N, C-alpha and C positions, 0 to 999 in steps of 0.2 A: 481050887488052888491046892497045889501040892504042899506037903510038909516042908520040902526044900524051899519053895517060894516063900512060905511063911517065915522060915528061919532067916532067909536073906532080907526080908522086909524089916525084921526086928534087929538086924545088925546095926551097930553104931556106924556113923558116917566116918569115913576115912579121910585123912588129910589129902591124900592123892586125888580123891574125888572132888573135894572142895577147891583145891588148887587148880584142877583141870577146868572146873566151871568158872572160876575167877579168870583164868586165862582166856576164856571165850568172850569176855567183855571187850568190845572194840576199844583199842587204845586211845582213839581220838573222839570217843563219844563224849557228849556234854557231861560235865560233872553232875553228880547226884547231890542230894541235900547235904551230904558230908563235905562237899566241895572238891572231891577228888574224882578225876577221870580214871578210866580203866588203866591207862599207862602207869599211874601211881601204884596200883596194886601189882601190876606186872613187874615193875622195877623194884619195889620194896617189899615183896612178899616175905623175904627173910626177916624183915623188921616187924611187919604187922600180921604175918601169918598165924602166929601163936594166939594173938588176941582174937582174930577172926575165928579160929578153930575153937577157942574157949566159948565164944558166943554161939557158934553153931551147935556145939555139944550141949550147952546149957539149954538151948531150944529143944534139941532132940530128946533130952531126958525129962524136961519139965513141961514141954508143950506150950510154953509161953515165950512170945517173941517181944523184943524191945519195940515199943510203940513207934519210935522214930524211924525204924528200918523200913516202914511201909509208906513213908512220906514221899511226895513227889512235888517238884516245882514245875509249874506250867508257865511258859513264856509265850506271849502273843507277839508275833513278828508281823508287822504291817507289810502287805503285799502291794501297797500303793503309796505314793509319796504323800505326806501330810494327811494321814487318815483323820476323819472327823467323827466316825461312828464305828461301832463294833461290827457292823455289817460289812 
């Protein structure tokens, strides 16, 4: 790894990078544990963007992430009418 590569890896995360990644979330994807779909973040970035950046920067500098950010909701959707077993 070159010195330049090391320097780039140590740089702080830029808002443009985070905004670009957030724009990659499909607008119509099912909401996450926070209850918001991608369209919310696309539409209201100017409202929530600073809070998201603060959270990302806090993680970047501390190495600690909020526990709830890694939660996932699983939903079982039956593929047959009136299911009686998990099989």
